[in-house]
N, C-alpha and C positions, 0 to 999 in steps of 0.2 A: 061357711060351719062349713070345715073342713070336712073329709070322711077318708076311710079305710081307703076306698077304691082310688085316691090319688096317690098312693103310695105305690113304689114297686114290691111285689113277689119277693126281693131279696131285705129287700126295707121292714116287709111285714112280716117276715121269719125272722128281725131283728125286733122286734116288736113283742111277737108276743115271745121270745125264751126269752127277753127283760119281764114280761108279767109270767114266767112257767107257765106259758101254757106249749102243750106238748104240739109239734106240729106235725106229719109226713111227708119224705118227700114227695111223693109221687102226688103228694091235693092240690088241686089248681088251685086258682088267686080265690072264687070268688069262694070255694071250700072252707081256706080258709082266714077268710072274713068272717063267713059268717063263724067257724071254731070259737075268737077273738071276741066278738060281740057275746057270745054264749057263755063267757067267761066271766060276766057278770062285774066290770070294771067300771065304774064313775063312768058318767060324762066327764065333766070336767077332768076325769086325768086321761084318759083317752082323747081328747079334744088337744094336751097339753104332746102327749106322746107322739099323737100324727104330728103335730107343728113340732117337736122334734125331730123324727124323723123327714120331714118335707123337708127340714130347714137343710140337712145334711144331704141330699137326696141332687144324685151327680146333673149339673149343669148338662143341660145341651147345649150341642153345637149348634157354635153363632147364629143366628138363622142364615138363608143364602143370602136374602140382601145384604146383608152389611157382609157376605165378607166378599162382595162385587165389589159395595163400593170400595169395601179396602182396597179388592185388583185394581179399583180405576183409579185412583189416587196414584197405587205404585205404578201404575202403567204411562198415568200423565207424569212423574218425576222422573222416570224415566228421559220417555219421548223429553223435557226437560236438558236432559244431562245427555242427548245425540245430538239438538239442536245445537249448544250450548256448543260441541264439544264436534262438530260440522261447521257450526262459524269458525272454528279457532284454526280447523284447516281447509276452509276455502276461506279466510285472511292472504296465505300466503302464494308471496307473487314474487317479482323481482329488481334486484335496483341492479341498472349498471354501471361500474367502473373501467374505468381505463388500464391498461397496466401493459408497458412495453408494445403501444400499440395494440394492443388485445384488447379485446371488449370481454370481461370476465363479468361474469351475471354474481347476485350474491339472494337471497331471500332476503326480499320486505313488502312491503303493502302498498304498493305503487305501478294502479298499473299503466300508467303514461311510461314506463322503464323495458317493462314486457312488451310497449307495442315497442319503445326506439330500439328494443333489442333484437326483435322481430326484420328492422327494417332495418338493421345495419346486418342483414342474414342475406336479404336479398335486394339487390343488385336490383336501381330502376330496369325493365325490362326484363328481366332474368326472371325463372321460378325455379316454384318447390314442389315437390311430392309432402302432402302429409306424412306421409310414410316417413322422408327426410330430415321435416323436421321435429312429427315424436322421437327420433333416435336422437339429437343433441343436446348431449348430456347434461348442461346446463338446466332445459328447458324441464328436464323431464324431475327434476328437481318442484318443478310446478301443477297445484292440483291442473285438472285435465278442463276444471267448468271454466280457473279462472283463462288458460290457455286458450279457448274458445273464443272467453267476451273478450280477449286483447283484438280474437281476426277477426271476430264480426264487429269490433270498432271500426276495426283499418276499414272495413270492406264498404264500409261507413259510411267513414271519409274519404274512401274512391283511393286511398293507395294500395289497398289490394286487388284485385279481380279475379273470379274465380274462373274454373271452366272443369270440366273433366279429362282427365286422365286415367297413365298406368300406377290405381296406386295401391295396393290395400286396406288402408285406412280413409274414412271418410269422415268430414266432422259435420255436421248435421246433418248425417247417413246421402248423404251429395257432396262434398262439396273434398274434390279432390285433389288439385293441382290449384296454387295461390302462383300468381303473378303480380308483381312492385310493377304500378301504374305510372308516379312519380318516385 
């Protein structure tokens, strides 16, 4: 059973106005309820009026749990979009092509071509600093993480050797100079 106390003060005022009950603005909610009860409105009619005004009562803001779950869903969606974009960025690698005895590099998706290009830059026994390597225009088109993978692969295959040297840039926090072994 619904009660007058379930209504807000503005709704109580509307109910009183509909029943032609004069209410003063200075009255508190409890006093307004007592005046409406004292108006001798039939119980059934009063219940219908209370229900009518409860139905138009403004819904409260979404509960915090709903807001939190909605935000979690949005964050999850954003994370998936970021992963998708990062996968598109990190897939780009290089392709090596010969043009008038100069090797030209273009963006593709094969680590082997990147490794071949790096090997073509450094002759056996020669060295290159990470600073010099990063300044090469063709390699600047490649994401740094992809370039790192190619260099680490060449180190693992015993094609390149690492050493300390005079380079501002470091690869993996310690690699400054790359020397080609074979």
